mmCIF file of the C-alpha atoms, coordinates in Angstrom:
data_MODEL
# 
_entry.id   MODEL 
# 
loop_
_atom_site.group_PDB 
_atom_site.id 
_atom_site.type_symbol 
_atom_site.label_atom_id 
_atom_site.label_alt_id 
_atom_site.label_comp_id 
_atom_site.label_asym_id 
_atom_site.label_entity_id 
_atom_site.label_seq_id 
_atom_site.pdbx_PDB_ins_code 
_atom_site.Cartn_x 
_atom_site.Cartn_y 
_atom_site.Cartn_z 
_atom_site.occupancy 
_atom_site.B_iso_or_equiv 
_atom_site.pdbx_formal_charge 
_atom_site.auth_seq_id 
_atom_site.auth_comp_id 
_atom_site.auth_asym_id 
_atom_site.auth_atom_id 
_atom_site.pdbx_PDB_model_num 
ATOM 1   C CA . MET A 1 1   ? -0.196  -0.257  0.040  1.00 0.00 ? 1   MET A CA 1 
ATOM 2   C CA . THR A 1 2   ? 1.533   3.224   -0.919 1.00 0.00 ? 2   THR A CA 1 
ATOM 3   C CA . THR A 1 3   ? 1.848   5.725   2.128  1.00 0.00 ? 3   THR A CA 1 
ATOM 4   C CA . ARG A 1 4   ? 0.619   8.724   -0.417 1.00 0.00 ? 4   ARG A CA 1 
ATOM 5   C CA . LEU A 1 5   ? -2.960  6.330   0.060  1.00 0.00 ? 5   LEU A CA 1 
ATOM 6   C CA . LEU A 1 6   ? -3.006  5.725   3.375  1.00 0.00 ? 6   LEU A CA 1 
ATOM 7   C CA . ASP A 1 7   ? -2.283  9.618   4.025  1.00 0.00 ? 7   ASP A CA 1 
ATOM 8   C CA . ARG A 1 8   ? -5.639  10.154  2.014  1.00 0.00 ? 8   ARG A CA 1 
ATOM 9   C CA . ALA A 1 9   ? -7.641  7.907   4.027  1.00 0.00 ? 9   ALA A CA 1 
ATOM 10  C CA . ARG A 1 10  ? -6.067  8.971   7.392  1.00 0.00 ? 10  ARG A CA 1 
ATOM 11  C CA . ALA A 1 11  ? -6.983  13.112  6.315  1.00 0.00 ? 11  ALA A CA 1 
ATOM 12  C CA . LEU A 1 12  ? -10.258 11.841  4.661  1.00 0.00 ? 12  LEU A CA 1 
ATOM 13  C CA . LEU A 1 13  ? -11.000 9.805   8.353  1.00 0.00 ? 13  LEU A CA 1 
ATOM 14  C CA . ALA A 1 14  ? -9.800  12.867  10.740 1.00 0.00 ? 14  ALA A CA 1 
ATOM 15  C CA . GLU A 1 15  ? -12.619 14.438  8.622  1.00 0.00 ? 15  GLU A CA 1 
ATOM 16  C CA . GLY A 1 16  ? -15.200 12.247  9.861  1.00 0.00 ? 16  GLY A CA 1 
ATOM 17  C CA . LYS A 1 17  ? -15.793 10.177  6.538  1.00 0.00 ? 17  LYS A CA 1 
ATOM 18  C CA . VAL A 1 18  ? -15.970 6.770   5.511  1.00 0.00 ? 18  VAL A CA 1 
ATOM 19  C CA . VAL A 1 19  ? -13.179 5.060   3.757  1.00 0.00 ? 19  VAL A CA 1 
ATOM 20  C CA . GLY A 1 20  ? -13.093 1.706   2.768  1.00 0.00 ? 20  GLY A CA 1 
ATOM 21  C CA . VAL A 1 21  ? -10.503 -1.300  3.770  1.00 0.00 ? 21  VAL A CA 1 
ATOM 22  C CA . PRO A 1 22  ? -10.234 -4.550  2.983  1.00 0.00 ? 22  PRO A CA 1 
ATOM 23  C CA . THR A 1 23  ? -9.436  -6.844  5.745  1.00 0.00 ? 23  THR A CA 1 
ATOM 24  C CA . ASP A 1 24  ? -9.389  -10.896 5.995  1.00 0.00 ? 24  ASP A CA 1 
ATOM 25  C CA . THR A 1 25  ? -12.845 -11.434 6.091  1.00 0.00 ? 25  THR A CA 1 
ATOM 26  C CA . VAL A 1 26  ? -14.667 -9.053  4.381  1.00 0.00 ? 26  VAL A CA 1 
ATOM 27  C CA . TYR A 1 27  ? -14.778 -5.288  2.463  1.00 0.00 ? 27  TYR A CA 1 
ATOM 28  C CA . GLY A 1 28  ? -15.063 -3.274  4.734  1.00 0.00 ? 28  GLY A CA 1 
ATOM 29  C CA . LEU A 1 29  ? -16.495 0.702   5.304  1.00 0.00 ? 29  LEU A CA 1 
ATOM 30  C CA . ALA A 1 30  ? -14.394 2.515   7.786  1.00 0.00 ? 30  ALA A CA 1 
ATOM 31  C CA . THR A 1 31  ? -14.781 6.305   9.891  1.00 0.00 ? 31  THR A CA 1 
ATOM 32  C CA . HIS A 1 32  ? -13.314 6.843   13.152 1.00 0.00 ? 32  HIS A CA 1 
ATOM 33  C CA . LEU A 1 33  ? -15.475 5.951   16.074 1.00 0.00 ? 33  LEU A CA 1 
ATOM 34  C CA . SER A 1 34  ? -16.653 9.704   16.661 1.00 0.00 ? 34  SER A CA 1 
ATOM 35  C CA . ALA A 1 35  ? -18.458 9.038   12.907 1.00 0.00 ? 35  ALA A CA 1 
ATOM 36  C CA . GLN A 1 36  ? -20.265 5.947   13.745 1.00 0.00 ? 36  GLN A CA 1 
ATOM 37  C CA . GLN A 1 37  ? -23.493 7.746   12.382 1.00 0.00 ? 37  GLN A CA 1 
ATOM 38  C CA . GLU A 1 38  ? -21.680 8.073   8.910  1.00 0.00 ? 38  GLU A CA 1 
ATOM 39  C CA . LEU A 1 39  ? -22.024 4.283   8.460  1.00 0.00 ? 39  LEU A CA 1 
ATOM 40  C CA . PHE A 1 40  ? -25.561 4.019   9.642  1.00 0.00 ? 40  PHE A CA 1 
ATOM 41  C CA . ALA A 1 41  ? -27.006 6.623   6.610  1.00 0.00 ? 41  ALA A CA 1 
ATOM 42  C CA . VAL A 1 42  ? -23.995 5.403   4.221  1.00 0.00 ? 42  VAL A CA 1 
ATOM 43  C CA . LYS A 1 43  ? -25.156 1.481   4.577  1.00 0.00 ? 43  LYS A CA 1 
ATOM 44  C CA . GLY A 1 44  ? -29.122 2.259   6.196  1.00 0.00 ? 44  GLY A CA 1 
ATOM 45  C CA . ARG A 1 45  ? -28.236 0.346   8.958  1.00 0.00 ? 45  ARG A CA 1 
ATOM 46  C CA . PRO A 1 46  ? -30.581 0.555   11.379 1.00 0.00 ? 46  PRO A CA 1 
ATOM 47  C CA . PRO A 1 47  ? -29.040 2.590   14.949 1.00 0.00 ? 47  PRO A CA 1 
ATOM 48  C CA . ASP A 1 48  ? -29.613 -0.315  17.018 1.00 0.00 ? 48  ASP A CA 1 
ATOM 49  C CA . LYS A 1 49  ? -27.300 -2.254  15.410 1.00 0.00 ? 49  LYS A CA 1 
ATOM 50  C CA . ALA A 1 50  ? -23.846 -2.168  17.382 1.00 0.00 ? 50  ALA A CA 1 
ATOM 51  C CA . ILE A 1 51  ? -20.976 -1.380  14.758 1.00 0.00 ? 51  ILE A CA 1 
ATOM 52  C CA . ALA A 1 52  ? -17.417 -3.735  15.257 1.00 0.00 ? 52  ALA A CA 1 
ATOM 53  C CA . VAL A 1 53  ? -13.831 -1.934  16.003 1.00 0.00 ? 53  VAL A CA 1 
ATOM 54  C CA . LEU A 1 54  ? -10.962 -2.757  15.004 1.00 0.00 ? 54  LEU A CA 1 
ATOM 55  C CA . VAL A 1 55  ? -7.868  -2.379  15.755 1.00 0.00 ? 55  VAL A CA 1 
ATOM 56  C CA . GLY A 1 56  ? -4.659  -2.571  15.396 1.00 0.00 ? 56  GLY A CA 1 
ATOM 57  C CA . SER A 1 57  ? -3.009  -4.658  18.511 1.00 0.00 ? 57  SER A CA 1 
ATOM 58  C CA . VAL A 1 58  ? -4.161  -6.397  21.501 1.00 0.00 ? 58  VAL A CA 1 
ATOM 59  C CA . ALA A 1 59  ? -2.925  -3.072  23.396 1.00 0.00 ? 59  ALA A CA 1 
ATOM 60  C CA . ASP A 1 60  ? -4.963  -1.256  21.617 1.00 0.00 ? 60  ASP A CA 1 
ATOM 61  C CA . ALA A 1 61  ? -8.453  -3.939  22.861 1.00 0.00 ? 61  ALA A CA 1 
ATOM 62  C CA . MET A 1 62  ? -6.696  -3.795  26.249 1.00 0.00 ? 62  MET A CA 1 
ATOM 63  C CA . GLU A 1 63  ? -7.227  0.664   26.633 1.00 0.00 ? 63  GLU A CA 1 
ATOM 64  C CA . MET A 1 64  ? -10.580 0.123   25.353 1.00 0.00 ? 64  MET A CA 1 
ATOM 65  C CA . ALA A 1 65  ? -12.256 -3.021  27.437 1.00 0.00 ? 65  ALA A CA 1 
ATOM 66  C CA . LEU A 1 66  ? -11.934 -5.140  29.890 1.00 0.00 ? 66  LEU A CA 1 
ATOM 67  C CA . PHE A 1 67  ? -10.914 -8.524  28.971 1.00 0.00 ? 67  PHE A CA 1 
ATOM 68  C CA . PRO A 1 68  ? -11.739 -11.079 31.360 1.00 0.00 ? 68  PRO A CA 1 
ATOM 69  C CA . ARG A 1 69  ? -9.477  -14.700 31.298 1.00 0.00 ? 69  ARG A CA 1 
ATOM 70  C CA . VAL A 1 70  ? -11.779 -16.750 28.441 1.00 0.00 ? 70  VAL A CA 1 
ATOM 71  C CA . ALA A 1 71  ? -11.410 -13.280 26.114 1.00 0.00 ? 71  ALA A CA 1 
ATOM 72  C CA . ARG A 1 72  ? -7.774  -12.671 26.784 1.00 0.00 ? 72  ARG A CA 1 
ATOM 73  C CA . GLU A 1 73  ? -7.249  -16.997 25.508 1.00 0.00 ? 73  GLU A CA 1 
ATOM 74  C CA . LEU A 1 74  ? -9.565  -15.820 22.888 1.00 0.00 ? 74  LEU A CA 1 
ATOM 75  C CA . ALA A 1 75  ? -7.718  -13.249 21.504 1.00 0.00 ? 75  ALA A CA 1 
ATOM 76  C CA . ASP A 1 76  ? -4.068  -14.983 21.898 1.00 0.00 ? 76  ASP A CA 1 
ATOM 77  C CA . ALA A 1 77  ? -5.291  -18.020 19.750 1.00 0.00 ? 77  ALA A CA 1 
ATOM 78  C CA . HIS A 1 78  ? -7.012  -15.611 17.204 1.00 0.00 ? 78  HIS A CA 1 
ATOM 79  C CA . TRP A 1 79  ? -5.419  -12.893 16.851 1.00 0.00 ? 79  TRP A CA 1 
ATOM 80  C CA . PRO A 1 80  ? -5.127  -11.361 14.410 1.00 0.00 ? 80  PRO A CA 1 
ATOM 81  C CA . GLY A 1 81  ? -7.513  -13.139 12.323 1.00 0.00 ? 81  GLY A CA 1 
ATOM 82  C CA . PRO A 1 82  ? -11.487 -13.290 12.295 1.00 0.00 ? 82  PRO A CA 1 
ATOM 83  C CA . LEU A 1 83  ? -13.125 -13.371 15.943 1.00 0.00 ? 83  LEU A CA 1 
ATOM 84  C CA . THR A 1 84  ? -14.625 -10.311 17.103 1.00 0.00 ? 84  THR A CA 1 
ATOM 85  C CA . LEU A 1 85  ? -15.142 -10.229 20.842 1.00 0.00 ? 85  LEU A CA 1 
ATOM 86  C CA . VAL A 1 86  ? -17.506 -8.506  22.605 1.00 0.00 ? 86  VAL A CA 1 
ATOM 87  C CA . VAL A 1 87  ? -16.464 -8.001  26.086 1.00 0.00 ? 87  VAL A CA 1 
ATOM 88  C CA . SER A 1 88  ? -17.635 -5.150  28.627 1.00 0.00 ? 88  SER A CA 1 
ATOM 89  C CA . SER A 1 89  ? -16.422 -1.713  27.703 1.00 0.00 ? 89  SER A CA 1 
ATOM 90  C CA . LYS A 1 90  ? -14.106 0.517   30.381 1.00 0.00 ? 90  LYS A CA 1 
ATOM 91  C CA . GLY A 1 91  ? -16.174 2.461   32.494 1.00 0.00 ? 91  GLY A CA 1 
ATOM 92  C CA . SER A 1 92  ? -19.225 0.117   32.113 1.00 0.00 ? 92  SER A CA 1 
ATOM 93  C CA . THR A 1 93  ? -20.824 -0.226  35.826 1.00 0.00 ? 93  THR A CA 1 
ATOM 94  C CA . GLU A 1 94  ? -22.441 -3.422  37.132 1.00 0.00 ? 94  GLU A CA 1 
ATOM 95  C CA . GLU A 1 95  ? -25.647 -1.106  38.168 1.00 0.00 ? 95  GLU A CA 1 
ATOM 96  C CA . ASP A 1 96  ? -26.187 -0.208  34.884 1.00 0.00 ? 96  ASP A CA 1 
ATOM 97  C CA . GLY A 1 97  ? -25.604 -3.595  33.109 1.00 0.00 ? 97  GLY A CA 1 
ATOM 98  C CA . PRO A 1 98  ? -22.149 -3.938  31.301 1.00 0.00 ? 98  PRO A CA 1 
ATOM 99  C CA . THR A 1 99  ? -21.630 -1.788  28.193 1.00 0.00 ? 99  THR A CA 1 
ATOM 100 C CA . THR A 1 100 ? -20.195 -3.759  25.420 1.00 0.00 ? 100 THR A CA 1 
ATOM 101 C CA . VAL A 1 101 ? -18.041 -3.230  22.779 1.00 0.00 ? 101 VAL A CA 1 
ATOM 102 C CA . GLY A 1 102 ? -17.436 -5.868  19.819 1.00 0.00 ? 102 GLY A CA 1 
ATOM 103 C CA . LEU A 1 103 ? -13.593 -5.487  18.749 1.00 0.00 ? 103 LEU A CA 1 
ATOM 104 C CA . ARG A 1 104 ? -11.212 -7.317  16.454 1.00 0.00 ? 104 ARG A CA 1 
ATOM 105 C CA . MET A 1 105 ? -7.958  -7.047  15.488 1.00 0.00 ? 105 MET A CA 1 
ATOM 106 C CA . PRO A 1 106 ? -7.715  -8.597  11.550 1.00 0.00 ? 106 PRO A CA 1 
ATOM 107 C CA . ASP A 1 107 ? -4.944  -10.332 9.692  1.00 0.00 ? 107 ASP A CA 1 
ATOM 108 C CA . HIS A 1 108 ? -4.809  -8.171  7.144  1.00 0.00 ? 108 HIS A CA 1 
ATOM 109 C CA . PRO A 1 109 ? -1.548  -6.026  6.089  1.00 0.00 ? 109 PRO A CA 1 
ATOM 110 C CA . VAL A 1 110 ? -3.417  -2.669  4.304  1.00 0.00 ? 110 VAL A CA 1 
ATOM 111 C CA . ALA A 1 111 ? -6.186  -2.980  7.516  1.00 0.00 ? 111 ALA A CA 1 
ATOM 112 C CA . LEU A 1 112 ? -3.109  -3.014  10.141 1.00 0.00 ? 112 LEU A CA 1 
ATOM 113 C CA . GLU A 1 113 ? -1.541  -0.200  8.310  1.00 0.00 ? 113 GLU A CA 1 
ATOM 114 C CA . LEU A 1 114 ? -4.641  1.864   8.442  1.00 0.00 ? 114 LEU A CA 1 
ATOM 115 C CA . LEU A 1 115 ? -5.662  1.018   12.041 1.00 0.00 ? 115 LEU A CA 1 
ATOM 116 C CA . ASN A 1 116 ? -1.490  1.784   13.027 1.00 0.00 ? 116 ASN A CA 1 
ATOM 117 C CA . LEU A 1 117 ? -2.084  5.363   11.505 1.00 0.00 ? 117 LEU A CA 1 
ATOM 118 C CA . CYS A 1 118 ? -5.201  6.070   13.180 1.00 0.00 ? 118 CYS A CA 1 
ATOM 119 C CA . GLY A 1 119 ? -5.570  3.763   15.863 1.00 0.00 ? 119 GLY A CA 1 
ATOM 120 C CA . PRO A 1 120 ? -9.542  1.997   16.771 1.00 0.00 ? 120 PRO A CA 1 
ATOM 121 C CA . LEU A 1 121 ? -11.800 2.745   14.282 1.00 0.00 ? 121 LEU A CA 1 
ATOM 122 C CA . ALA A 1 122 ? -16.153 1.958   13.830 1.00 0.00 ? 122 ALA A CA 1 
ATOM 123 C CA . VAL A 1 123 ? -15.611 -0.980  11.058 1.00 0.00 ? 123 VAL A CA 1 
ATOM 124 C CA . THR A 1 124 ? -18.876 -2.494  9.662  1.00 0.00 ? 124 THR A CA 1 
ATOM 125 C CA . SER A 1 125 ? -18.944 -5.266  6.008  1.00 0.00 ? 125 SER A CA 1 
ATOM 126 C CA . ALA A 1 126 ? -19.145 -3.320  2.848  1.00 0.00 ? 126 ALA A CA 1 
ATOM 127 C CA . ASN A 1 127 ? -22.648 -3.329  2.001  1.00 0.00 ? 127 ASN A CA 1 
ATOM 128 C CA . ARG A 1 128 ? -26.845 -2.105  2.146  1.00 0.00 ? 128 ARG A CA 1 
ATOM 129 C CA . SER A 1 129 ? -27.840 -3.399  5.600  1.00 0.00 ? 129 SER A CA 1 
ATOM 130 C CA . GLY A 1 130 ? -29.509 -7.034  4.817  1.00 0.00 ? 130 GLY A CA 1 
ATOM 131 C CA . ASP A 1 131 ? -27.311 -7.827  1.429  1.00 0.00 ? 131 ASP A CA 1 
ATOM 132 C CA . SER A 1 132 ? -24.407 -9.223  0.851  1.00 0.00 ? 132 SER A CA 1 
ATOM 133 C CA . PRO A 1 133 ? -21.084 -7.875  1.240  1.00 0.00 ? 133 PRO A CA 1 
ATOM 134 C CA . ALA A 1 134 ? -18.240 -7.140  -1.188 1.00 0.00 ? 134 ALA A CA 1 
ATOM 135 C CA . HIS A 1 135 ? -14.987 -9.001  -1.108 1.00 0.00 ? 135 HIS A CA 1 
ATOM 136 C CA . SER A 1 136 ? -13.118 -6.374  -3.074 1.00 0.00 ? 136 SER A CA 1 
ATOM 137 C CA . HIS A 1 137 ? -12.926 -2.696  -3.833 1.00 0.00 ? 137 HIS A CA 1 
ATOM 138 C CA . VAL A 1 138 ? -14.496 -3.102  -6.880 1.00 0.00 ? 138 VAL A CA 1 
ATOM 139 C CA . GLU A 1 139 ? -17.350 -4.788  -5.130 1.00 0.00 ? 139 GLU A CA 1 
ATOM 140 C CA . ALA A 1 140 ? -17.724 -2.036  -3.015 1.00 0.00 ? 140 ALA A CA 1 
ATOM 141 C CA . ARG A 1 141 ? -17.498 0.562   -5.381 1.00 0.00 ? 141 ARG A CA 1 
ATOM 142 C CA . ASP A 1 142 ? -20.127 -1.106  -7.394 1.00 0.00 ? 142 ASP A CA 1 
ATOM 143 C CA . VAL A 1 143 ? -22.377 -0.792  -4.363 1.00 0.00 ? 143 VAL A CA 1 
ATOM 144 C CA . PHE A 1 144 ? -21.596 2.692   -3.241 1.00 0.00 ? 144 PHE A CA 1 
ATOM 145 C CA . GLY A 1 145 ? -19.793 4.687   -6.119 1.00 0.00 ? 145 GLY A CA 1 
ATOM 146 C CA . ASP A 1 146 ? -19.021 7.895   -5.503 1.00 0.00 ? 146 ASP A CA 1 
ATOM 147 C CA . ARG A 1 147 ? -21.043 8.241   -1.727 1.00 0.00 ? 147 ARG A CA 1 
ATOM 148 C CA . ILE A 1 148 ? -17.090 6.931   -0.209 1.00 0.00 ? 148 ILE A CA 1 
ATOM 149 C CA . GLU A 1 149 ? -14.137 9.280   -1.747 1.00 0.00 ? 149 GLU A CA 1 
ATOM 150 C CA . LEU A 1 150 ? -11.552 6.875   -1.503 1.00 0.00 ? 150 LEU A CA 1 
ATOM 151 C CA . TYR A 1 151 ? -11.498 2.207   -1.792 1.00 0.00 ? 151 TYR A CA 1 
ATOM 152 C CA . LEU A 1 152 ? -8.434  1.156   -0.519 1.00 0.00 ? 152 LEU A CA 1 
ATOM 153 C CA . PRO A 1 153 ? -7.386  -1.480  -2.815 1.00 0.00 ? 153 PRO A CA 1 
ATOM 154 C CA . GLY A 1 154 ? -7.231  -5.125  -2.040 1.00 0.00 ? 154 GLY A CA 1 
ATOM 155 C CA . LEU A 1 155 ? -9.311  -8.580  -1.622 1.00 0.00 ? 155 LEU A CA 1 
ATOM 156 C CA . CYS A 1 156 ? -10.105 -9.922  1.058  1.00 0.00 ? 156 CYS A CA 1 
ATOM 157 C CA . PRO A 1 157 ? -9.193  -13.958 1.173  1.00 0.00 ? 157 PRO A CA 1 
ATOM 158 C CA . GLY A 1 158 ? -11.500 -15.070 3.838  1.00 0.00 ? 158 GLY A CA 1 
ATOM 159 C CA . GLY A 1 159 ? -14.919 -14.440 1.795  1.00 0.00 ? 159 GLY A CA 1 
ATOM 160 C CA . VAL A 1 160 ? -16.879 -14.446 5.143  1.00 0.00 ? 160 VAL A CA 1 
ATOM 161 C CA . ALA A 1 161 ? -17.909 -12.221 8.089  1.00 0.00 ? 161 ALA A CA 1 
ATOM 162 C CA . SER A 1 162 ? -16.039 -12.808 11.298 1.00 0.00 ? 162 SER A CA 1 
ATOM 163 C CA . THR A 1 163 ? -17.396 -15.109 14.630 1.00 0.00 ? 163 THR A CA 1 
ATOM 164 C CA . VAL A 1 164 ? -18.614 -12.942 16.865 1.00 0.00 ? 164 VAL A CA 1 
ATOM 165 C CA . ILE A 1 165 ? -18.300 -14.787 20.395 1.00 0.00 ? 165 ILE A CA 1 
ATOM 166 C CA . GLU A 1 166 ? -19.586 -12.646 23.433 1.00 0.00 ? 166 GLU A CA 1 
ATOM 167 C CA . ALA A 1 167 ? -16.621 -12.864 26.140 1.00 0.00 ? 167 ALA A CA 1 
ATOM 168 C CA . LEU A 1 168 ? -18.278 -11.287 29.778 1.00 0.00 ? 168 LEU A CA 1 
ATOM 169 C CA . ALA A 1 169 ? -16.568 -11.581 33.215 1.00 0.00 ? 169 ALA A CA 1 
ATOM 170 C CA . ASN A 1 170 ? -18.431 -14.500 35.084 1.00 0.00 ? 170 ASN A CA 1 
ATOM 171 C CA . ARG A 1 171 ? -20.163 -15.570 32.083 1.00 0.00 ? 171 ARG A CA 1 
ATOM 172 C CA . GLN A 1 172 ? -19.467 -18.452 29.523 1.00 0.00 ? 172 GLN A CA 1 
ATOM 173 C CA . PRO A 1 173 ? -18.649 -17.574 26.393 1.00 0.00 ? 173 PRO A CA 1 
ATOM 174 C CA . LYS A 1 174 ? -21.747 -17.126 23.482 1.00 0.00 ? 174 LYS A CA 1 
ATOM 175 C CA . VAL A 1 175 ? -21.485 -17.031 19.860 1.00 0.00 ? 175 VAL A CA 1 
ATOM 176 C CA . LEU A 1 176 ? -23.183 -14.192 18.406 1.00 0.00 ? 176 LEU A CA 1 
ATOM 177 C CA . ARG A 1 177 ? -22.702 -14.785 14.639 1.00 0.00 ? 177 ARG A CA 1 
ATOM 178 C CA . PRO A 1 178 ? -21.116 -18.110 13.691 1.00 0.00 ? 178 PRO A CA 1 
ATOM 179 C CA . GLY A 1 179 ? -18.411 -17.651 10.982 1.00 0.00 ? 179 GLY A CA 1 
ATOM 180 C CA . PRO A 1 180 ? -14.989 -18.836 10.793 1.00 0.00 ? 180 PRO A CA 1 
ATOM 181 C CA . ILE A 1 181 ? -14.243 -19.648 14.086 1.00 0.00 ? 181 ILE A CA 1 
ATOM 182 C CA . SER A 1 182 ? -16.249 -21.949 16.598 1.00 0.00 ? 182 SER A CA 1 
ATOM 183 C CA . LEU A 1 183 ? -15.256 -22.114 20.447 1.00 0.00 ? 183 LEU A CA 1 
# 
């Protein structure tokens, strides 16, 4: 990936824009965490459906959330890779119930370069809500056209959305969405 393209992606993200990015599973649409409403608008996604956060390192993930032993074991075994862990956000309280976040570290060099430049990003599959996800920048452009200013080039070798596992303290892990990894 050229430095010029990554710098452009970083600048667009800093402006609150959506950028297309390849991952190890399916092609994604990314924004800074503060601009997630842009992802909902572009996709036509219901606002009550959470968006995962991609991280470039385990350290980034641990700054954002609490990782009970089972979550650490799953991350150690499957990150980077096609596993999203739903864990308690830091700052959530027992009185209000845990506020959760879905975190994943993708195993794709372009995604990891972007994450290491920009920090954690909100990322969702590149498709209109309810449709099949794109597997390349070409497919994503066919769906969204000029609504997205920049599509980082790349293919997504996995082709299947990540496995989502809830891994909260004092609870058995639970598969919320089946995918390439099982418990």
